[in-house]
C-alpha positions in Angstrom: -13.9 54.3 4.0 -10.3 53.4 3.2 -9.7 52.8 6.9 -12.7 50.5 7.2 -11.6 48.6 4.0 -8.0 48.2 5.4 -9.4 46.9 8.7 -11.6 44.4 7.0 -8.7 43.2 4.8 -6.4 42.8 7.8 -9.1 40.8 9.7 -9.6 38.6 6.7 -5.9 37.9 6.3 -5.5 37.2 10.0 -8.5 34.8 9.9 -7.1 33.1 6.8 -3.7 32.6 8.4 -5.3 31.1 11.6 -7.5 28.7 9.5 -4.7 27.4 7.3 -3.7 23.8 7.8 0.0 23.3 8.2 1.4 20.2 6.5 4.6 19.0 8.1 6.7 16.9 5.8 9.8 14.9 6.7 12.9 16.2 4.8 14.0 12.7 4.0 10.6 11.4 2.9 10.1 14.6 0.8 13.4 13.9 -0.9 12.5 10.4 -1.6 9.1 11.4 -3.1 10.9 14.0 -5.3 13.3 11.4 -6.5 10.6 9.3 -8.2 11.5 9.6 -11.9 9.1 9.2 -14.9 11.9 8.1 -17.2 13.0 5.4 -14.8 9.5 4.0 -14.6 9.1 4.1 -18.4 12.4 2.2 -18.8 11.2 -0.5 -16.5 7.9 -0.9 -18.4 9.7 -0.9 -21.7 12.0 -3.7 -20.6 9.1 -5.8 -19.2 7.0 -5.4 -22.4 10.1 -6.6 -24.4 9.9 -10.1 -22.8 6.9 -10.7 -25.1 4.7 -12.6 -22.6 5.2 -12.9 -18.9 2.5 -15.6 -18.5 3.3 -17.7 -15.5 3.2 -20.8 -17.7 5.6 -19.4 -20.3 9.2 -20.2 -20.9 11.6 -20.1 -17.9 14.7 -21.1 -19.8 15.1 -18.3 -22.4 17.2 -15.4 -21.4 15.2 -12.9 -23.4 11.6 -14.1 -23.6 9.0 -15.3 -21.0 8.4 -15.2 -17.3 11.8 -16.7 -16.5 13.8 -14.0 -18.2 11.5 -11.3 -16.7 11.9 -12.5 -13.0 15.7 -12.9 -13.4 15.8 -9.3 -14.7 13.9 -8.0 -11.7 16.3 -9.7 -9.3 19.2 -8.3 -11.3 17.7 -4.8 -10.9 17.4 -5.4 -7.1 21.0 -6.5 -7.0 22.1 -3.4 -8.8 20.4 -1.3 -6.2 22.0 -3.4 -3.4 25.4 -1.9 -4.3 24.2 1.5 -2.8 22.7 0.0 0.4 25.8 -0.7 2.4 24.9 -4.3 2.5 21.4 -3.8 3.8 19.6 -4.9 0.6 19.7 -8.5 -0.5 17.8 -10.0 -3.5 16.9 -13.5 -4.5 14.3 -15.6 -6.5 12.0 -17.4 -4.1 10.7 -20.5 -5.9 8.1 -23.2 -5.4 6.6 -25.9 -7.7 2.9 -26.1 -8.3 1.4 -29.3 -9.7 -1.5 -29.3 -12.2 -4.7 -28.3 -10.5 -7.2 -28.9 -13.4 -7.9 -25.1 -13.4 -5.2 -22.6 -14.3 -2.1 -24.8 -13.9 -1.9 -27.6 -16.5 1.6 -28.8 -16.0 4.2 -28.8 -13.1 5.2 -25.2 -12.9 8.2 -23.6 -11.2 6.9 -20.4 -9.9 9.3 -17.6 -8.7 8.8 -14.4 -6.8 11.5 -11.8 -7.2 12.3 -10.5 -3.7 14.5 -7.8 -2.2 14.8 -7.3 1.5 16.0 -4.0 2.9 17.0 -4.9 6.4 16.1 -2.6 9.2 18.8 -0.9 11.3 17.3 -1.9 14.7 18.0 -5.6 15.3 15.4 -5.7 18.0 12.6 -4.3 15.7 10.9 -7.2 14.0 8.4 -5.2 12.0 8.2 -6.0 8.3 6.5 -3.9 5.6 5.8 -5.5 2.2 5.2 -3.7 -1.1 4.2 -5.8 -4.1 3.2 -5.8 -7.8 2.6 -8.9 -10.0 5.1 -9.6 -12.7 3.0 -12.1 -14.8 0.8 -11.0 -17.7 -2.0 -12.5 -19.8 -4.1 -12.1 -22.9 -7.8 -13.1 -23.2 -7.2 -16.8 -22.6 -5.4 -17.1 -19.3 -3.8 -20.4 -20.4 -2.3 -18.8 -23.5 1.4 -18.8 -22.8 2.8 -18.0 -26.2 1.0 -14.9 -27.6 2.4 -11.5 -26.8 1.0 -10.2 -23.5 2.7 -6.8 -22.9 1.1 -6.3 -19.5 2.3 -2.7 -19.5 -0.2 -1.6 -17.0 -1.5 -4.9 -15.6 0.8 -5.2 -13.8 3.9 -3.8 -15.3 3.0 -0.5 -13.6 2.8 -2.1 -10.1 6.2 -3.9 -10.6 7.8 -0.7 -12.0 6.6 1.1 -8.8 8.1 -1.6 -6.6 11.4 -1.4 -8.5 11.5 2.4 -8.3 10.8 2.2 -4.6 13.7 -0.2 -4.1 16.0 2.0 -6.2 15.2 5.1 -4.0 14.7 3.6 -0.6 17.8 1.4 -0.7 19.9 4.6 -0.2 18.3 5.3 3.2 18.2 3.6 6.5 15.0 2.6 8.3 14.5 1.0 11.7 12.1 -1.6 10.4 12.5 -4.0 7.4 11.0 -3.4 4.0 10.4 -6.2 1.5 10.0 -5.4 -2.2 8.5 -8.2 -4.2 7.4 -8.9 -7.8 5.1 -11.9 -7.4 4.2 -14.4 -10.2 1.1 -16.4 -10.7 -1.4 -13.6 -9.9 -3.4 -14.4 -13.1 -3.4 -18.1 -12.2 -5.3 -17.5 -8.9 -2.9 -15.5 -6.7 -0.4 -18.3 -6.5 2.7 -16.2 -5.8 1.2 -14.0 -3.2 -0.5 -17.1 -1.6 2.9 -18.8 -1.4 4.5 -15.8 0.2 1.7 -15.1 2.7 1.6 -18.8 3.8 5.3 -18.7 4.3 5.1 -15.5 6.3 2.4 -17.0 8.5 4.3 -20.3 9.0 7.6 -18.5 9.8 6.0 -15.9 12.1 6.9 -12.7 10.2 5.7 -9.6 11.9 4.1 -8.0 8.9 2.7 -4.7 10.1 1.4 -3.6 6.6 1.3 -4.9 3.1 0.7 -2.6 0.1 -0.4 -4.4 -3.1 -0.1 -2.3 -6.3 -2.1 -3.7 -9.2 -2.6 -1.3 -12.2 -1.5 2.1 -11.1 -0.5 3.6 -14.4 -3.6 4.3 -16.5 -5.7 7.5 -16.1 -8.8 6.7 -18.2 -11.9 4.4 -18.4 -13.6 2.5 -21.2 -17.3 3.0 -21.6 -17.6 6.2 -19.5 -14.5 7.9 -21.1 -13.4 9.5 -17.9 -9.8 10.9 -18.0 -8.4 11.8 -14.5 -5.0 11.3 -13.0 -5.7 13.1 -9.7 -7.4 10.2 -7.8 -6.2 6.9 -6.6 -8.2 4.0 -5.0 -7.3 2.0 -2.0 -9.4 -1.1 -1.3 -9.6 -2.6 2.1 -11.6 -5.3 3.9 -14.1 -4.3 6.6 -14.7 -7.2 8.9 -11.5 -9.3 9.2 -11.6 -12.5 7.3 -9.1 -14.0 9.8 -10.5 -15.3 13.0 -13.7 -13.3 12.6 -15.6 -15.7 14.8 -13.3 -15.0 17.8 -13.8 -11.2 17.4 -17.3 -10.8 16.1 -18.9 -10.2 19.5 -16.8 -7.2 20.5 -16.8 -5.8 16.9 -20.6 -5.8 17.0 -21.0 -4.6 20.6 -18.6 -1.6 20.3 -19.4 -0.6 16.7 -16.0 -1.6 15.2 -17.3 -2.9 11.9 -15.2 -0.2 10.1 -12.1 -0.4 12.2 -10.2 -3.6 11.3 -6.4 -3.4 10.8 -6.6 -3.2 7.0 -9.2 -0.4 7.1 -6.9 1.5 9.5 -4.0 0.9 7.1 -6.1 2.3 4.2 -6.8 5.5 6.2 -3.1 5.8 6.9 -2.3 5.5 3.2 -4.8 8.3 2.5 -3.4 10.7 5.1 0.3 10.1 4.4 -0.2 9.8 0.6 -2.0 13.1 0.4 0.5 14.7 2.8 3.5 14.1 0.5 2.0 13.9 -3.0 0.5 17.0 -4.5 -2.5 17.0 -6.9 -3.7 13.5 -5.7 -6.7 12.5 -3.7 -6.7 9.0 -2.2 -10.2 7.5 -2.3 -11.0 4.9 0.3 -13.1 2.0 -1.2 -14.7 0.0 1.5 -14.4 -3.4 -0.2 -11.6 -5.9 -0.1 -11.5 -5.7 -4.0 -13.5 -5.1 -7.1 -16.4 -7.3 -8.3 -15.3 -10.5 -10.1 -11.6 -9.8 -9.5 -8.9 -10.6 -7.0 -5.7 -9.1 -5.8 -2.4 -10.2 -4.2 -3.3 -8.6 -0.9 -6.1 -11.1 -0.3 -3.9 -14.0 0.8 -2.3 -11.7 3.3 -5.5 -10.6 4.8 -6.7 -14.2 4.9 -3.6 -15.0 7.0 -4.3 -12.1 9.4 -1.9 -9.4 8.1 -3.1 -5.8 7.4 -3.1 -5.4 3.7 -4.7 -3.2 1.0 -4.9 -3.0 -2.8 -3.7 0.3 -4.4 -5.1 0.8 -7.9 -6.0 3.4 -10.4 -9.3 5.3 -10.2 -10.6 4.5 -13.7 -10.1 1.2 -15.4 -10.0 0.7 -19.2 -11.2 -2.9 -19.9 -10.1 -2.6 -23.5 -6.6 -2.7 -22.3 -6.9 -5.5 -19.7 -6.8 -9.2 -20.4 -7.1 -8.7 -24.1 -5.6 -10.2 -27.2 -3.7 -7.6 -29.2 -6.0 -6.6 -32.1 -8.0 -3.8 -33.6 -11.8 -4.1 -34.0 -14.2 -1.5 -35.2 -11.5 1.1 -34.9 -10.7 0.2 -31.3 -7.2 -0.9 -30.5 -7.2 -3.6 -27.8 -4.4 -4.7 -25.6 -2.3 -3.7 -22.5 0.1 -1.5 -24.4 2.6 1.0 -23.0 1.2 3.8 -25.3 -2.0 3.8 -23.2 -0.2 4.7 -19.9 0.2 8.0 -18.1 3.7 8.1 -16.5 3.0 11.2 -14.5 0.1 9.4 -12.8 2.4 6.4 -12.3 5.0 8.7 -10.7 2.5 10.1 -8.2 1.1 6.7 -7.3 4.6 5.3 -6.8 5.4 8.2 -4.6 2.4 7.4 -2.4 3.9 3.9 -1.7 7.3 5.4 -0.9 5.9 8.0 1.5 3.7 5.4 3.3 6.5 2.8 3.6 9.1 5.4 4.7 6.8 7.0 7.3 5.9 3.5 8.8 9.4 2.1 8.8 10.9 5.2 10.4 8.1 5.6 13.1 8.2 3.9 16.4 6.1 0.7 16.6 2.5 1.0 17.8 1.6 1.8 21.5 0.8 -1.3 23.5 -2.0 -2.3 25.7 -4.2 0.6 24.5 -7.4 0.8 26.6 -10.5 3.1 27.0 -12.0 3.3 30.5 -15.7 2.4 30.7 -16.2 1.8 34.4 -18.1 5.1 34.9 -20.9 6.9 33.1 -19.3 10.1 31.9 -19.4 12.7 29.1 -15.6 12.5 28.7 -13.3 9.7 27.5 -10.2 8.4 29.3 -7.6 6.5 27.3 -4.4 5.0 28.5 -1.7 2.8 27.1 1.9 1.7 27.3 5.0 2.7 25.4 5.8 0.9 22.1 8.2 -2.0 22.1 10.5 -0.3 19.5 11.6 3.2 18.7 12.0 6.5 20.6 8.8 8.4 21.0 8.2 12.2 21.1 4.7 11.6 22.2 1.4 10.2 21.1 -1.7 11.1 19.0 -5.1 10.3 20.3 -7.3 10.2 17.2 -11.1 10.8 17.2 -13.9 10.7 14.7 -17.6 10.5 14.6 -18.9 6.9 14.2 -20.3 7.8 10.8 -17.0 9.4 9.6 -14.8 7.7 7.1 -11.5 9.3 8.3 -10.1 10.5 11.6 -11.2 14.1 12.3 -9.2 15.3 15.3 -5.8 14.6 16.8 -4.8 15.3 20.4 -1.1 15.3 21.1 0.3 14.3 24.5 3.7 13.2 25.9 2.0 11.1 28.6 0.7 7.6 28.3 -2.9 8.6 29.1 -5.3 11.3 28.1 -8.8 12.5 29.2 -10.7 14.4 26.6 -14.1 16.2 26.9 -15.9 14.0 24.3 -18.3 11.2 25.1 -17.0 7.7 24.5 -20.6 6.8 23.5 -20.5 9.2 20.5 -17.1 8.8 19.0 -14.4 6.3 18.0 -10.8 6.6 19.1 -7.4 5.3 18.4 -3.8 6.0 19.5 -0.6 6.4 17.5 3.0 6.6 18.6 4.9 9.6 17.3 8.6 9.6 16.6 11.1 12.4 17.2 10.8 13.5 13.6 7.0 13.4 13.7 6.6 10.0 11.9 3.4 8.2 13.1 2.8 4.5 13.7 -0.4 2.9 12.6 -3.4 3.7 14.8 -4.5 1.2 17.5 -8.1 1.0 18.4 -8.4 0.7 22.2 -9.7 -2.3 24.0 -12.1 -2.1 26.9 -10.5 -1.2 30.2 -12.1 -1.1 33.6 
């Protein structure tokens, strides 16, 4: 009986070992993730709250109060980190003037985005990755520019994450360029991000991905009273808002309604975020944003750039867009005391892991095709090498048409692969893989004959 029990136990152990999924983490990226510091994040929030209000229409001349002092402080933090970057990080205030619009701008307003650019080490690599949060805050009346509007979570949390990412990542080298930005004017109808996205489009920036962080530091919800710091939402558009009319026929014909560039970026955030950050599940929300709300990623997707919104799982509307007050025993207002800094740490780490993996990886494979000239129960994909970076090989990704995420990966060192799965039943994509295992964004194949 003991022998039988021992045999069964050994068989179970062997089966368990074979069925385990091995997670390979880059040493550098793992180090970056572990460097995210709760105390640093809390110090950034404390400083931003101390500016009183950061309303876009507030004082820009004071050195201690209002949006002007706040944006200058962010630039100063970026310049502080530039000293450890060997000249690769530069920071500045990017400004433009908005005239009264009869809506949320009632006077000529000098708007400023606090920007830091971490230049890539490969001069031939033109890829750009953007990570943002919005610096401005508000109370109940969006035009109220004098009352205290702490904006600790909305969106001090997103800006704190961006600042912490700049602090950590400025110590490392990446092939591609990373832009850290605290935009203004979000509450006045996405003005700062709209200004930046339009500029990027006009100047031909090669933005490969944009991560917008808006409210990533609160773990609880009003009304339903849920408390949970183990899940994070990523919103992404389905059908592309940019040039949809040109692409609608092939999207409809080949069932690609769920495979736009922003949706692929969202899947990437989930895979890489969960790879590097423990005790966190990234939930894919198949909408560009929430009902009745808007985020700073939207001007980017409207200009044709892959962009997503990263935000907390549970929202507490008692602490958003509220005058500071207490009613019926309920304390209203976006105050620091309602934040969860361990949750903010994890969500900041997701951003860093994704950015680092992307900016270290080779660029995407080019001219990716799937052969459809013959009826077959196999699928043949072929492609060309990426324009930038050294590849170890490629992943061909596969999933059922009804699946939200990629289910299988096939590795090859060639620039073609035939696999015994019908092209009629599955969706495919191809990624470049660098020498250290860092993957590019996936590319859905075009039709080849």
